C-alpha positions in Angstrom: 4.8 0.3 -1.5 5.0 -2.7 0.9 5.9 -5.9 -0.9 4.2 -8.3 1.5 0.7 -7.7 2.6 -0.4 -11.1 3.9 -1.5 -10.7 7.5 -3.1 -14.1 8.4 -1.7 -17.6 9.3 -0.6 -20.2 6.8 -4.1 -20.7 5.3 -4.1 -17.0 4.3 -1.7 -17.8 1.5 -4.5 -19.5 -0.4 -6.3 -16.1 -0.6 -3.4 -14.8 -2.8 -4.6 -16.5 -6.0 -6.3 -13.4 -7.3 -3.0 -11.5 -7.3 -0.3 -13.7 -8.7 0.4 -13.3 -12.4 3.3 -12.0 -14.5 5.5 -13.2 -17.4 8.4 -15.5 -16.6 11.8 -13.8 -16.6 15.1 -15.8 -17.1 16.8 -16.5 -13.8 19.9 -14.5 -14.7 18.0 -11.4 -15.9 19.1 -9.5 -12.7 22.8 -10.4 -13.1 25.0 -7.6 -11.8 22.2 -5.8 -10.0 21.6 -5.4 -6.3 19.8 -8.2 -4.5 16.9 -7.5 -2.2 17.5 -9.5 1.0 15.1 -8.2 3.5 11.7 -6.5 3.9 10.8 -5.1 7.3 7.6 -3.5 8.6 6.1 -2.9 12.0 4.3 -6.2 11.8 6.6 -8.6 10.0 10.1 -9.3 8.6 10.9 -11.2 5.5 14.4 -12.7 4.7 15.2 -13.7 1.1 17.9 -16.3 0.5 19.3 -17.0 -3.0 20.9 -19.8 -5.0 24.2 -19.3 -6.8 22.4 -18.4 -10.0 20.6 -15.6 -8.1 17.2 -17.4 -8.2 15.3 -17.3 -5.0 16.0 -20.3 -2.7 13.6 -19.4 0.1 11.4 -16.7 1.5 11.1 -16.7 5.3 8.6 -14.4 6.9 8.2 -13.7 10.6 4.9 -12.3 11.7 4.4 -10.4 14.9 1.0 -10.5 16.7 -0.3 -9.6 20.1 -0.1 -13.3 21.0 3.5 -13.7 19.9 5.1 -14.5 16.6 4.9 -17.2 13.9 6.7 -17.9 10.7 5.9 -19.1 7.2 8.3 -20.2 4.5 7.8 -20.1 0.7 9.9 -22.6 -1.3 10.2 -22.4 -5.1 11.1 -25.4 -7.2 12.9 -25.0 -10.6 13.4 -27.2 -13.6 15.6 -26.3 -16.6 15.7 -22.7 -15.4 12.0 -22.3 -15.0 9.9 -22.0 -11.9 7.5 -25.0 -11.9 6.1 -25.2 -8.4 5.9 -23.4 -5.1 5.5 -24.9 -1.6 4.6 -23.3 1.7 5.1 -24.4 5.3 4.9 -22.9 8.8 7.0 -23.0 11.9 5.4 -26.2 13.2 8.1 -28.9 12.7 5.4 -31.5 12.2 4.0 -29.7 9.1 5.6 -30.8 5.9 5.8 -28.3 3.0 2.4 -28.1 1.2 2.0 -27.6 -2.6 0.6 -24.1 -3.2 1.0 -23.6 -7.0 2.3 -24.9 -10.3 2.9 -23.2 -13.6 2.2 -24.0 -17.3 4.2 -22.2 -20.0 3.4 -21.2 -23.6 5.7 -22.1 -26.5 7.0 -18.5 -26.3 8.0 -19.0 -22.7 5.3 -17.0 -21.0 3.3 -18.5 -18.1 -0.1 -19.2 -19.6 -1.7 -20.8 -16.5 -1.1 -20.7 -12.8 -2.7 -23.5 -10.9 -3.5 -23.3 -7.2 -3.9 -26.2 -4.7 -5.8 -26.7 -1.4 -5.2 -29.9 0.5 -3.4 -31.3 -2.5 -6.3 -30.8 -4.9 -6.6 -28.2 -7.6 -8.7 -25.3 -6.2 -8.5 -22.9 -9.1 -6.3 -21.4 -11.8 -5.5 -18.1 -13.6 -5.4 -17.9 -17.4 -3.1 -15.2 -18.8 -3.0 -13.2 -22.0 0.0 -11.1 -23.2 0.7 -8.3 -25.7 3.5 -8.4 -28.3 5.9 -7.1 -25.6 5.2 -10.1 -23.4 3.4 -7.9 -20.9 0.3 -9.3 -19.3 -2.9 -7.6 -20.6 -5.6 -9.9 -19.2 -5.9 -12.3 -16.4 -9.0 -14.6 -16.0 -9.7 -16.2 -12.6 -11.2 -19.7 -12.5 -12.5 -21.0 -9.2 -13.7 -24.5 -8.3 -17.5 -24.9 -8.2 -19.0 -25.9 -4.9 -19.3 -29.6 -5.9 -15.7 -29.5 -7.2 -16.8 -30.9 -10.6 -15.7 -28.0 -12.7 -14.4 -24.4 -12.7 -16.2 -21.1 -13.3 -14.8 -17.8 -14.4 -16.8 -14.7 -13.1 -13.9 -12.2 -12.7 -11.0 -10.9 -14.6 -8.5 -8.0 -14.8 -7.3 -5.9 -17.7 -4.0 -4.2 -17.7 -2.9 -1.0 -19.5 0.9 -0.3 -19.8 2.8 2.8 -20.8 5.9 3.0 -23.0 8.2 3.0 -19.9 7.0 -0.5 -18.9 4.7 0.6 -16.1 1.1 -0.5 -15.4 -0.9 2.8 -15.5 -4.3 1.2 -15.1 -5.9 -2.1 -13.9 -9.6 -2.6 -14.6 -11.4 -5.1 -12.3 -14.2 -6.9 -14.1 -17.0 -9.1 -12.8 -20.2 -10.8 -13.5 -22.9 -12.7 -11.6 -22.6 -15.8 -13.8 -20.9 -16.9 -17.1 -24.1 -16.2 -19.2 -23.7 -12.5 -18.6 -21.0 -10.1 -20.0 -18.2 -8.8 -17.8 -18.8 -5.3 -16.4 -16.3 -3.0 -14.6 -16.5 -3.0 -10.8 -13.5 -0.7 -10.1 -10.3 0.5 -11.6 -6.9 1.6 -10.2 -4.6 4.1 -11.9 -0.9 4.7 -11.0 1.8 7.3 -11.4 5.5 6.6 -11.0 8.9 8.0 -10.2 11.8 7.7 -12.6 13.9 5.3 -10.5 14.3 1.5 -11.1 12.0 -0.8 -9.3 14.5 -3.5 -8.4 12.0 -6.0 -7.0 10.5 -6.3 -10.5 13.8 -7.5 -11.8 14.2 -10.4 -9.3 13.2 -13.6 -11.0 10.3 -15.5 -9.4 9.8 -13.0 -6.5 6.5 -12.0 -8.0 5.2 -15.6 -7.7 6.0 -15.8 -4.0 4.5 -12.6 -2.6 1.2 -10.7 -2.7 1.4 -9.3 -6.2 0.5 -5.7 -7.0 1.6 -3.3 -9.8 4.6 -2.5 -7.5 6.1 -5.9 -8.5 5.3 -5.7 -12.2 6.3 -2.2 -13.2 9.7 -0.8 -14.2 9.5 2.2 -11.8 8.2 2.8 -8.3 4.6 3.8 -7.6 4.0 7.4 -6.4 0.2 7.6 -6.4 -2.5 4.9 -6.5 -6.0 6.0 -7.3 -8.8 3.6 -6.7 -12.2 4.4 -8.3 -15.4 2.4 -7.7 -17.5 2.1 -10.9 -20.9 2.4 -9.1 -20.2 5.6 -7.1 -17.3 7.0 -9.2 -15.7 8.0 -5.9 -12.0 7.8 -5.7 -9.4 7.4 -3.0 -5.7 8.2 -3.5 -2.8 6.5 -1.7 0.6 8.2 -1.7 4.1 6.6 -1.6 7.4 8.4 -1.0 10.9 6.9 -1.0 14.4 7.1 0.4 16.9 5.8 -2.1 20.4 4.4 -1.9 23.3 5.3 -4.2 22.1 2.9 -6.8 18.7 4.8 -6.7 16.8 1.7 -5.3 14.4 2.4 -2.4 15.6 1.7 1.1 12.5 3.1 2.8 9.0 3.4 1.6 6.5 5.6 3.4 2.9 4.9 2.5 0.0 7.2 3.3 -3.4 5.7 2.8 -6.4 7.9 2.1 -8.6 5.9 4.5 -8.1 7.2 8.1 -4.9 8.9 6.9 -3.0 5.8 8.0 0.7 5.7 7.5 3.1 2.7 7.2 6.8 2.4 6.7 8.6 -0.4 5.0 12.4 -0.8 5.1 14.3 -2.6 2.3 17.7 -4.2 2.7 20.0 -4.9 -0.2 23.1 -7.0 -0.9 
């Protein structure tokens, strides 16, 4: 499954708020493992650089368009071994890095709130809930009201995990206003291979990219079934892999149900 699905200019990063949430992992949790250093598709290339402690220092993405190419950079900031902020910038030298998100932690060490910024002001936040295994089981999205005076919560997601540490179902919930109960709008179910999902083990990667179950689960997604609640119709996307000697994916071939589209993602490892 492609790791990076952002396709627009710098402002598109502010559309990612609905996807970013996962428990914090210690920076050295991937010690001794391979490091993902590059993600290549037909439309973009991302290069990952690391600090000495294996935390991510920078994500540089080069996007290719019919008009040419442009770059964006995501820059994490750490304090006492924890990710506390992320900044973004583009390839215009006159543009200073802009604050994108900040993180609040529970006493147990899990991220309980992810705060998002637009033009330096808080634009919304995610509130997270966890099970006894420190796996996220609910995420509530709070968006700024039109007058900017408060925040409202009209959507959320519920996660179901299996015993292997994989997300097997995500339920997308919504409501017209906060006076009404949440109802399911769609759900996505997943099946997996038995090989390690190395990108899930890289500390802070999940906060810097477009998050899907592919970055949260222990193994690699094989099928993704999306079912709409109203029609009960389903579409199934398929993923196949080429693995290296460590059994980490080096090539991901994605076949989408819609128009039978196929994409290929190449992964490079240190």
